[in-house]
ROBA-360779 format. One line per 3 residues: number of its first residue (from 1); their letters; for each residue x negated, y, z of C-alpha. Coordinates in Angstrom, 2 decimals. Layout:
# residues N
NUM	a	X:Y:Z ~ ...
***
This chain:
# residues 507
1	mfa	-125.86:136.10:-27.27 ~ -124.60:132.95:-25.69 ~ -124.35:131.77:-22.13
4	gnn	-126.84:134.28:-20.69 ~ -129.28:133.46:-23.49 ~ -130.00:129.94:-22.05
7	pft	-131.71:127.95:-24.79 ~ -130.78:124.67:-23.19 ~ -127.13:125.54:-23.76
10	lik	-127.96:125.80:-27.51 ~ -129.67:122.37:-27.33 ~ -126.41:120.92:-26.00
13	llv	-124.50:122.75:-28.62 ~ -126.70:121.44:-31.41 ~ -126.09:117.96:-30.28
16	atp	-122.29:118.26:-29.77 ~ -121.29:120.59:-32.61 ~ -120.02:119.28:-36.02
19	igk	-122.21:120.44:-39.00 ~ -119.37:122.44:-40.50 ~ -118.74:124.44:-37.34
22	mrr	-122.41:124.88:-36.76 ~ -122.71:126.60:-40.12 ~ -120.08:129.10:-38.95
25	ifk	-121.84:129.73:-35.63 ~ -125.34:130.42:-37.16 ~ -124.51:133.64:-38.98
28	wgk	-126.93:136.56:-39.20 ~ -124.55:138.98:-37.63 ~ -123.94:140.69:-34.28
31	sas	-121.06:138.43:-33.26 ~ -121.03:137.70:-29.49 ~ -120.94:134.01:-30.35
34	sft	-123.99:134.02:-32.60 ~ -127.74:133.56:-31.81 ~ -130.54:135.94:-32.42
37	lve	-133.65:134.85:-34.38 ~ -135.67:135.10:-31.22 ~ -133.42:132.73:-29.46
40	llv	-133.51:130.27:-32.34 ~ -137.33:130.38:-32.40 ~ -137.37:129.75:-28.61
43	vig	-135.21:126.71:-29.03 ~ -137.17:125.33:-31.98 ~ -140.38:125.73:-29.93
46	ila	-138.76:123.92:-26.97 ~ -137.62:121.09:-29.28 ~ -141.22:120.80:-30.71
49	ilt	-142.52:120.55:-27.24 ~ -139.92:117.90:-26.23 ~ -140.70:115.92:-29.43
52	aav	-144.43:115.98:-28.60 ~ -143.75:114.88:-25.11 ~ -141.53:111.97:-26.20
55	vvv	-144.36:110.76:-28.59 ~ -146.90:110.95:-25.76 ~ -144.69:109.09:-23.34
58	lnp	-143.56:106.44:-25.76 ~ -147.05:106.00:-27.35 ~ -146.08:104.46:-30.65
61	aql	-149.43:102.58:-31.04 ~ -148.88:100.79:-27.69 ~ -145.23:100.00:-28.63
64	iaq	-146.39:98.32:-31.73 ~ -149.02:96.44:-29.83 ~ -146.48:95.22:-27.29
67	srd	-144.17:94.18:-30.09 ~ -146.98:92.03:-31.57 ~ -147.83:90.66:-28.15
70	ttr	-144.10:89.75:-27.66 ~ -144.30:87.83:-30.94 ~ -147.49:86.04:-29.75
73	fsd	-145.83:84.90:-26.46 ~ -142.83:83.53:-28.47 ~ -145.00:81.82:-31.01
76	iet	-147.25:80.11:-28.46 ~ -144.44:78.98:-26.23 ~ -142.57:77.66:-29.28
79	lnk	-145.61:75.65:-30.32 ~ -145.88:74.22:-26.81 ~ -142.20:73.11:-26.68
82	als	-142.64:71.56:-30.14 ~ -145.67:69.59:-28.98 ~ -143.91:68.47:-25.84
85	lyq	-140.95:67.31:-27.96 ~ -143.21:65.48:-30.26 ~ -144.90:63.69:-27.35
88	tdg	-141.52:62.85:-25.74 ~ -140.38:61.35:-29.05 ~ -143.29:59.02:-28.96
91	gss	-145.79:60.86:-31.11 ~ -149.41:60.18:-30.22 ~ -151.63:61.68:-32.86
94	fgt	-152.64:65.09:-31.53 ~ -155.91:65.64:-33.43 ~ -159.65:65.40:-32.62
97	stt	-161.03:66.32:-29.16 ~ -163.89:68.94:-28.94 ~ -162.38:70.64:-32.00
100	vyv	-161.09:74.29:-32.09 ~ -158.27:74.35:-34.69 ~ -157.85:77.91:-35.97
103	sip	-154.78:79.65:-37.42 ~ -156.80:81.52:-40.04 ~ -157.02:79.98:-43.53
106	dts	-160.42:79.05:-45.05 ~ -161.66:77.10:-47.94 ~ -164.23:75.47:-45.61
109	tsc	-162.84:72.82:-43.40 ~ -165.24:73.92:-40.68 ~ -164.21:77.58:-40.91
112	anl	-167.72:78.43:-42.16 ~ -166.53:81.58:-43.97 ~ -164.85:83.17:-41.04
115	gla	-167.80:84.38:-38.99 ~ -166.36:82.79:-35.81 ~ -168.38:82.71:-32.58
118	tlp	-170.94:80.04:-32.00 ~ -169.45:76.96:-30.28 ~ -171.21:74.92:-27.55
121	sgw	-173.13:71.91:-28.60 ~ -170.88:69.03:-29.66 ~ -167.93:71.30:-30.64
124	tya	-166.62:72.15:-34.13 ~ -164.01:74.41:-35.80 ~ -161.26:73.17:-38.10
127	cvt	-159.50:75.20:-40.82 ~ -157.09:74.40:-43.67 ~ -156.42:76.37:-46.92
130	san	-153.72:79.01:-47.27 ~ -151.47:76.58:-49.17 ~ -151.41:74.23:-46.24
133	lqk	-151.69:76.66:-43.34 ~ -148.11:76.66:-42.06 ~ -147.05:73.05:-42.99
136	tdg	-145.50:71.05:-40.21 ~ -146.42:67.58:-41.58 ~ -149.86:67.25:-39.98
139	tgw	-151.78:68.99:-42.81 ~ -151.18:72.51:-41.45 ~ -153.49:74.34:-39.02
142	ipv	-152.21:72.22:-36.13 ~ -152.90:68.59:-37.16 ~ -149.64:67.20:-35.74
145	nfs	-146.90:65.71:-37.92 ~ -143.86:67.39:-36.48 ~ -141.81:66.03:-39.38
148	svs	-142.06:62.61:-37.76 ~ -139.84:63.59:-34.82 ~ -136.70:61.48:-34.93
151	tgs	-134.34:64.43:-34.82 ~ -136.34:66.35:-37.47 ~ -139.11:68.82:-37.23
154	pls	-138.63:71.36:-34.46 ~ -140.47:73.87:-36.65 ~ -139.66:75.12:-40.00
157	slp	-143.25:76.33:-40.35 ~ -146.24:76.82:-38.04 ~ -146.43:80.29:-36.71
160	tdp	-149.67:82.44:-37.14 ~ -150.85:85.48:-35.32 ~ -149.17:88.78:-36.50
163	ina	-152.70:90.06:-37.45 ~ -154.41:86.75:-37.99 ~ -157.99:88.07:-38.56
166	tst	-161.38:87.55:-37.12 ~ -162.16:91.32:-37.49 ~ -159.97:92.08:-34.49
169	nnf	-160.15:88.58:-32.86 ~ -156.38:88.19:-33.24 ~ -155.65:84.64:-34.11
172	yty	-154.23:81.44:-32.54 ~ -156.15:78.34:-31.50 ~ -155.17:74.75:-30.65
175	its	-157.33:72.33:-28.71 ~ -156.56:68.74:-27.68 ~ -158.05:65.97:-25.56
178	gsn	-156.14:63.40:-27.62 ~ -153.07:63.36:-25.32 ~ -153.08:66.88:-23.81
181	wtv	-153.32:70.28:-25.50 ~ -153.79:74.01:-25.14 ~ -152.40:76.59:-27.59
184	saq	-153.53:80.15:-27.24 ~ -153.42:83.62:-28.65 ~ -157.03:84.61:-28.59
187	tle	-156.62:88.29:-27.88 ~ -153.65:90.37:-26.53 ~ -153.44:93.98:-27.60
190	stk	-151.35:95.94:-25.19 ~ -152.26:97.11:-21.78 ~ -148.69:96.30:-20.53
193	yay	-149.05:92.57:-21.09 ~ -152.77:92.12:-20.25 ~ -151.75:90.59:-16.92
196	raq	-150.07:87.59:-18.58 ~ -153.52:86.51:-19.97 ~ -154.92:86.80:-16.48
199	tdg	-152.21:84.95:-14.74 ~ -151.34:82.10:-17.13 ~ -153.60:79.55:-15.39
202	gts	-155.93:79.16:-18.34 ~ -159.78:79.58:-18.59 ~ -159.69:82.82:-20.28
205	ata	-158.64:86.26:-18.72 ~ -158.17:87.75:-22.21 ~ -156.39:84.99:-24.15
208	yev	-152.76:83.86:-23.57 ~ -152.83:80.10:-23.01 ~ -150.12:77.54:-22.73
211	gss	-150.15:73.75:-22.84 ~ -150.13:70.45:-20.94 ~ -153.67:71.09:-19.74
214	ltl	-155.31:74.50:-19.54 ~ -158.86:73.45:-18.97 ~ -159.66:72.07:-22.41
217	spy	-160.93:75.26:-24.03 ~ -164.65:76.02:-24.11 ~ -165.61:79.41:-22.87
220	iyp	-166.37:81.18:-26.12 ~ -166.04:84.80:-27.52 ~ -163.67:86.49:-27.50
223	snw	-162.21:84.69:-24.34 ~ -163.29:86.84:-21.37 ~ -164.85:89.50:-23.59
226	vkv	-163.50:93.03:-23.78 ~ -163.66:95.77:-26.52 ~ -165.57:98.95:-25.71
229	pgn	-164.93:102.12:-27.61 ~ -168.08:103.40:-29.34 ~ -169.93:106.64:-28.54
232	stf	-171.85:108.62:-31.14 ~ -174.12:110.09:-28.46 ~ -175.60:106.65:-27.89
235	gts	-175.37:105.54:-31.54 ~ -172.72:102.95:-30.77 ~ -169.59:101.90:-32.72
238	dfw	-166.85:99.89:-31.05 ~ -168.37:96.64:-29.68 ~ -167.48:93.70:-27.47
241	vmk	-169.04:92.86:-24.13 ~ -168.81:90.02:-21.58 ~ -166.12:90.99:-19.05
244	yda	-168.10:89.22:-16.42 ~ -171.76:88.61:-15.69 ~ -173.12:85.64:-17.71
247	kci	-172.42:82.29:-16.08 ~ -173.75:78.78:-16.78 ~ -171.07:76.25:-18.03
250	qas	-171.11:72.52:-17.87 ~ -170.50:71.53:-21.50 ~ -168.80:68.25:-20.70
253	nst	-165.81:69.69:-18.76 ~ -166.10:73.48:-19.44 ~ -166.75:74.16:-15.67
256	plt	-168.63:77.35:-14.54 ~ -171.39:76.20:-12.20 ~ -172.28:77.10:-8.70
259	apd	-175.41:75.00:-8.52 ~ -178.40:75.12:-8.37 ~ -177.88:78.03:-5.97
262	tgy	-180.58:80.48:-5.34 ~ -179.36:80.69:-1.79 ~ -177.50:83.97:-2.61
265	hty	-174.57:82.61:-4.56 ~ -176.37:83.20:-7.91 ~ -177.23:80.38:-10.30
268	sns	-180.94:79.55:-10.23 ~ -181.91:79.35:-13.94 ~ -185.53:78.56:-13.03
271	sqp	-184.35:75.38:-11.33 ~ -182.02:74.33:-14.12 ~ -182.33:76.24:-17.33
274	cvg	-178.83:76.86:-18.86 ~ -179.46:75.30:-22.25 ~ -177.72:72.75:-24.55
277	pny	-176.57:70.26:-25.01 ~ -175.47:69.88:-21.43 ~ -175.07:73.60:-20.59
280	yia	-174.22:76.85:-22.27 ~ -173.72:80.46:-21.21 ~ -170.47:82.25:-21.27
283	sap	-168.38:85.03:-19.66 ~ -166.23:83.50:-17.00 ~ -164.64:84.70:-13.76
286	ggy	-165.63:81.53:-11.81 ~ -169.12:80.20:-11.11 ~ -172.18:82.01:-9.88
289	pia	-173.92:84.77:-11.99 ~ -177.01:83.42:-13.77 ~ -180.13:84.82:-11.97
292	nis	-183.85:83.90:-11.73 ~ -184.06:84.54:-15.41 ~ -186.57:86.67:-17.25
295	htd	-185.75:89.49:-19.74 ~ -187.11:87.28:-22.47 ~ -184.99:84.32:-21.69
298	alt	-181.87:86.49:-21.28 ~ -182.54:87.77:-24.91 ~ -182.81:84.14:-26.05
301	yca	-179.67:82.99:-24.22 ~ -177.52:85.74:-25.67 ~ -178.79:85.02:-29.21
304	sig	-177.83:81.33:-28.77 ~ -174.13:82.25:-28.75 ~ -174.41:84.66:-31.63
307	ahl	-174.63:87.80:-29.53 ~ -177.36:89.97:-28.15 ~ -178.47:91.12:-24.65
310	ltn	-176.65:94.32:-23.69 ~ -178.65:97.32:-24.84 ~ -179.20:100.45:-22.71
313	dey	-177.20:102.45:-25.28 ~ -174.32:100.03:-24.93 ~ -174.64:100.07:-21.13
316	mti	-174.51:103.94:-21.15 ~ -171.46:103.79:-23.54 ~ -169.66:101.69:-20.96
319	atn	-170.72:103.66:-17.91 ~ -169.97:107.08:-19.54 ~ -166.49:105.93:-20.62
322	ain	-165.78:104.56:-17.20 ~ -166.86:107.65:-15.33 ~ -164.51:109.78:-17.40
325	qns	-161.41:107.85:-16.34 ~ -159.40:109.10:-13.40 ~ -158.46:105.62:-12.28
328	nws	-162.09:104.81:-11.43 ~ -162.44:107.62:-8.92 ~ -161.35:107.42:-5.26
331	sgt	-159.34:110.52:-5.66 ~ -157.63:109.77:-8.83 ~ -159.41:112.71:-10.49
334	vgt	-162.85:112.65:-12.28 ~ -165.53:114.34:-10.40 ~ -163.68:114.40:-7.04
337	gyi	-164.54:111.75:-4.36 ~ -166.56:109.00:-5.70 ~ -166.56:106.50:-8.57
340	ysg	-166.25:102.85:-7.44 ~ -169.58:101.20:-7.20 ~ -168.77:97.58:-6.51
343	hnd	-170.19:95.07:-4.00 ~ -173.35:96.77:-2.59 ~ -172.92:96.79:1.21
346	ntp	-174.57:93.48:1.94 ~ -171.32:92.18:3.52 ~ -171.36:89.40:2.73
349	pna	-175.11:89.27:2.03 ~ -174.84:87.55:-1.25 ~ -173.29:87.81:-4.73
352	lta	-169.53:87.36:-5.13 ~ -167.63:85.34:-7.63 ~ -165.16:87.31:-9.72
355	dsn	-161.34:86.96:-10.17 ~ -159.31:86.35:-13.35 ~ -156.75:88.91:-12.18
358	dsn	-157.97:92.45:-12.63 ~ -155.61:93.73:-9.93 ~ -157.87:91.92:-7.40
361	gys	-160.76:94.27:-7.77 ~ -161.75:93.75:-4.07 ~ -161.94:90.03:-4.45
364	get	-164.36:88.66:-1.84 ~ -164.92:92.01:-0.24 ~ -164.61:92.81:3.54
367	ntg	-164.50:96.52:2.83 ~ -161.28:96.78:0.86 ~ -159.78:100.11:-0.13
370	gnq	-163.26:101.81:-0.19 ~ -166.04:102.20:-2.76 ~ -166.60:98.43:-3.02
373	rrt	-163.95:97.92:-5.83 ~ -165.59:95.78:-8.42 ~ -163.57:96.72:-11.54
376	ltl	-163.97:99.63:-13.86 ~ -161.33:100.51:-16.48 ~ -162.17:101.92:-19.86
379	sng	-160.19:104.41:-21.94 ~ -158.61:101.66:-24.01 ~ -157.47:99.71:-20.98
382	svv	-160.29:97.21:-21.05 ~ -161.58:96.11:-17.55 ~ -165.16:95.26:-16.85
385	wdm	-166.25:93.48:-13.62 ~ -169.36:94.20:-11.59 ~ -171.06:96.72:-13.79
388	agn	-172.01:98.90:-10.82 ~ -172.91:96.31:-8.16 ~ -173.12:92.60:-7.21
391	vwe	-176.19:91.71:-9.38 ~ -178.62:93.83:-11.37 ~ -178.35:93.64:-15.26
394	hvq	-181.16:93.17:-17.71 ~ -180.64:95.64:-20.51 ~ -182.71:96.27:-23.69
397	rsv	-184.68:99.46:-23.69 ~ -183.19:100.38:-27.09 ~ -183.26:103.71:-28.98
400	nni	-179.95:104.43:-30.71 ~ -179.03:100.78:-30.12 ~ -181.88:99.47:-32.20
403	gdl	-184.64:97.25:-31.02 ~ -185.95:96.45:-27.64 ~ -189.04:98.42:-26.46
406	stt	-191.25:96.25:-24.40 ~ -194.33:98.50:-24.15 ~ -195.28:99.94:-20.86
409	mtv	-193.39:103.21:-20.04 ~ -194.16:106.48:-18.33 ~ -191.70:106.84:-15.45
412	pac	-190.39:110.19:-14.17 ~ -191.45:111.76:-10.92 ~ -189.13:112.67:-8.00
415	tgg	-189.07:116.08:-6.45 ~ -191.14:115.93:-3.30 ~ -192.16:112.35:-4.12
418	tat	-195.25:110.64:-3.01 ~ -197.47:108.08:-4.74 ~ -195.21:105.11:-4.01
421	wqw	-192.05:103.50:-5.45 ~ -189.02:105.15:-4.04 ~ -185.34:105.79:-4.63
424	cef	-184.61:109.20:-6.16 ~ -181.28:111.06:-6.56 ~ -180.61:111.88:-10.18
427	pnv	-180.58:115.65:-9.61 ~ -183.98:115.33:-7.95 ~ -185.63:113.53:-10.82
430	saw	-188.31:115.86:-12.27 ~ -190.36:115.54:-15.44 ~ -188.21:113.19:-17.35
433	tsd	-190.34:111.29:-19.96 ~ -190.01:110.26:-23.58 ~ -189.62:106.70:-22.29
436	vvq	-186.93:107.58:-19.72 ~ -184.84:110.30:-21.37 ~ -182.29:112.00:-19.08
439	skv	-179.53:112.11:-21.73 ~ -179.96:108.35:-22.37 ~ -179.84:107.16:-18.67
442	app	-178.28:109.77:-16.39 ~ -174.65:110.57:-15.57 ~ -173.03:113.31:-17.79
445	nss	-172.94:115.78:-14.87 ~ -176.47:116.59:-13.90 ~ -175.35:117.59:-10.31
448	wns	-173.79:114.26:-9.43 ~ -175.66:112.01:-7.01 ~ -174.98:109.04:-4.74
451	sqg	-172.20:110.93:-3.01 ~ -170.28:110.67:-6.25 ~ -171.20:106.92:-6.44
454	vgq	-173.30:107.09:-9.57 ~ -176.29:105.47:-7.94 ~ -180.03:106.39:-7.86
457	vlt	-183.24:105.93:-9.82 ~ -186.02:103.68:-8.51 ~ -189.19:105.39:-9.80
460	ygt	-192.70:106.11:-8.72 ~ -192.58:109.29:-6.72 ~ -195.39:111.02:-8.72
463	ggn	-194.42:109.51:-12.03 ~ -196.96:108.29:-14.65 ~ -197.53:105.00:-16.32
466	qgt	-197.17:102.29:-13.64 ~ -197.39:99.25:-15.98 ~ -193.59:98.61:-16.09
469	taf	-191.79:97.52:-19.24 ~ -188.09:96.97:-18.68 ~ -184.87:98.45:-17.44
472	irg	-182.49:96.74:-15.05 ~ -179.26:98.66:-14.24 ~ -176.25:98.54:-11.91
475	agw	-177.69:97.19:-8.58 ~ -177.29:94.22:-6.38 ~ -175.24:93.29:-3.33
478	gng	-177.41:94.99:-0.83 ~ -178.46:98.28:-2.49 ~ -176.00:100.52:-0.66
481	ssa	-175.87:104.13:-1.76 ~ -178.53:103.46:-4.52 ~ -176.02:101.28:-6.32
484	gaf	-173.77:102.69:-9.01 ~ -172.65:102.65:-12.65 ~ -175.82:104.69:-13.62
487	alh	-178.34:103.11:-11.14 ~ -181.65:102.50:-12.88 ~ -184.45:100.32:-11.68
490	lrw	-187.86:101.13:-13.26 ~ -190.15:98.80:-11.31 ~ -189.62:95.89:-13.65
493	vtg	-191.52:93.98:-16.26 ~ -190.22:91.72:-19.06 ~ -191.44:88.49:-17.43
496	sad	-189.98:89.26:-14.04 ~ -187.08:87.18:-12.55 ~ -185.21:87.52:-9.15
499	ssv	-182.24:86.01:-7.46 ~ -180.40:89.31:-7.56 ~ -180.96:90.09:-11.32
502	gfr	-178.54:88.74:-14.02 ~ -177.32:89.78:-17.42 ~ -174.45:90.06:-19.80
505	csr	-174.26:89.88:-23.64 ~ -172.54:91.96:-26.28 ~ -171.78:91.79:-29.92
***
């Protein structure tokens, strides 16, 4: 026995005792200075627990992601300094405007084999071969001849992203106006450094951008898109979704638009369709959410950027993930208090613009600190804005994430309901139908209602086929307690449009 059988004494001894002496101590005898087998097993168990705790606290995957992000910061800042030195030295050939130069090699000069996102009208990609990729003489992925600097090239080679692949959207880009430039790391990996993408002054809340002008980049995927972990219950694998409601962008200057205004701080697509070559849709914190748009047009708009309108299965994947995160509940514990439901109190009586900084979740709100927080955080650290309030969302009535049902549906009844359209708490919905399946639209806890902030269902009190064809979800700025991450509006048809209904795309 040793020191009152205190196992922590043995831990200290293990650390401090030389190996030779340790062999003499650990004898299977009855010496007063030796340990019993039970004591050794206790210490081994404690060490195992401590080891597991260290792994959890340190989170090796996040440490690796942080290390790669640190490399990205260094690379992008090094490129920016080299470009500044080149300009100061009299260099003036920065490349072609309206071109996105990409750090991934390709045999196609337009990056045709990389599967990159669709660019706005008038823009093109530029790639070079693997052999030239890191050259600094103007033939590399950045078309600037750093070798012409009078003091010699400030770079031995052009850096590329630590992953440098389109499959994870980790690559560098370079854009120039002819005299100004932006260099960026398209996606940061770690939750620790996400704020640096949000506060760098650039157009993207998800890319790290540095340069002499940070308004050159077009709003394209994956900038301001976030990755969502898949959910087998809804037939989804990991996918990407717009971080913000879809906005209309002025193609000539990459500006998110606030006009024409519906009168409620939403963009009136019926007054000015957001189509090329002068306009395109994108995920952006600024500008007004696109509204006055039909389900059919929303489908077409998403397809125009190589994406698709968010499906109900994808919507449920996001909502279910969010509702299972402690940070999204007022109490800090899932199921206690309420989940934040965003702007829905009609104060102010219009939609709100978003913020590039995720820590400003109450941006534009008068009721700060309450249920009006506009951000929901997912299990992987991704943050989505305005999923539960602000404007309704068109979603595809998909089954296992396939197709878009546009036939009329039989809507469920509400306990004690009458023959009229009415809001119904989820636990009071009766006679769920094959068109509106409880497991595909409702919160995971069947007892949760608007008190928990999940929202309500707008249905016909006695159910039946009421000629409706489409889902809209989430709620608008004035829906109050009926708003929430699971709110479902069933009084809608494919051709309907309203100033409070927008959309977002996924891919």
